[in-house]
N, C-alpha and C positions, 0 to 999 in steps of 0.2 A: 504494500500500500504506500502510495506517495503522500507526502505531507501537503495538504492543500494550502497551508500557510506559506510554503516555500516560495510561492510566486511573489510574495511581498518582501523577500530578503533583498538587501542592497549591499553591494560590496563597498559602498562609500562609507558605511558606518561600521563601527566595531560591535562586539558582542561580549557578554559576560558568560558565555557558554550556556549552561542551563541554570545558573545561579540567579534566580529571579530577585532575591533579596539584594544582591549586589547591584543589579540593574536599577532597582528602585532607589537605592542609596545614591547612585550616580545621578538619577533624576532629581533627587533632593538637593544634591550639590549644585546642579545647574540651576535649579529653581531659585535657590538662595542667592545666586549671583545675577539673576535676571531682574529686569525692572518690573516684571509682573509675575512673581513666583507662584501666585495662586493659579494663574492661567496655565502655567507650565505643569503644575501638579495635577490640575484637573484634566488636562489633555493626556498626561501620562497615565492617570488612573482609568480614564475612559478606554485608552488603548489596551491597558492591562486587562480590564474586565472583558473587552471584546475578544482578546486572545484566549482568555480562560474559557469563555463561552464556546469559541471555535474548537478548542482542544477537547472540551467536554463532549461536543457533538461528534468529534472524530472517535473518541474513546467509546462512545455508546452506539456508534453506527454499526450496521450489519455489513461488514466488508465481506467479500467473497471468501477470504481466508477464515474469518470468524464463522460464517455460515457453514463452510465445509467442516470446520472443527465441531460445531454444534451437531451437524448431521452425523459425523463419525461417533461422537459421544452417544447420541440417541440410538444409533445402530448397535453399539456395544451394550448399552443398557437393555435394549430389546432382546438381543441375543442372550444376554445373561438372564434376563427375567423369564424368557420362554421356558427355561428348564429349572427355575428357581426351586420348585418343589423337589425335584430330583436332587439338586445340589444340597438342599437342606437334609433330605433323607440320607444321602451318602455321608454327609458330615456327621450326622447323628449316629449312623451305623459304625463309622470309623472312630468316633471319639467318645461315645457314651456306652457304658456297660449296663444295658437295660435290666438284665437279669439280676445283677448285683444291686441296682437301685431299688428294684421291686422287692427283693429279699430284705434289704435293709429297712425299707418302709414297713414291710410286714412285721419284721421283728421289733420295730419301734412301736407299732400300733396294736399288735396282737400278742397275747401270751397264751400258750397252750393250756396253762393251768386255769385260765378263765373259761375254758370250754371243755369241761370234763365230760367225755363221751358217755361213760357209764351212767352218770347222773342224768344226762339228757335223755337217754333211752329209758331209764327207770321212770323218769317224770312223764314221758310220753305214754308209756305203758299204763301207768296208774290213771292217767287222764283219759285215755282213749281205748285201751284194749277191751275193757268190759263192754263198751258200746259196740265196738267192731264185732266181737264174738256174738253178741246178741243179734246184731243185724244179719250176720251170716247165717246163724241158726234159723232165724225167722224166715229168711228168704230161700233157704236151700232145703230144709228138711220138711218133708210132708209125712204126716202120720197116717197110717191106715189101720183101721180096726177091723178085725175079722171075727165074725160070730159063727159058731158051729152049732 
């Protein structure tokens, strides 16, 4: 990209490189030696504000290079995002021991002594077995009486 301000450069005048502070100090020195220092300062500041605005416009413009870079970034993001689920899954498989985490969680949250199987079976039998046997007997057995 070429600098659109370059067309205003003149070989008749010096420069302070890119040191804007030094250039403004030079303007102050000349203004104090002038018969109308306020006019010189005003003109210099108008010029400076104009240059700042022009540079801002250049920096925020969409140059072909910038557009190509944005397009390249977008393509890479799209390519990366298209299989992001698989990438996450692969990372999890390679970096996380699920079996260990589940076992650790189970041991932290459950204690085998909290669940005594014998007590659980005995409790269920005392609450349900009599009803179940009665139901089976009523529904399955038929009595026949024979008289001779």
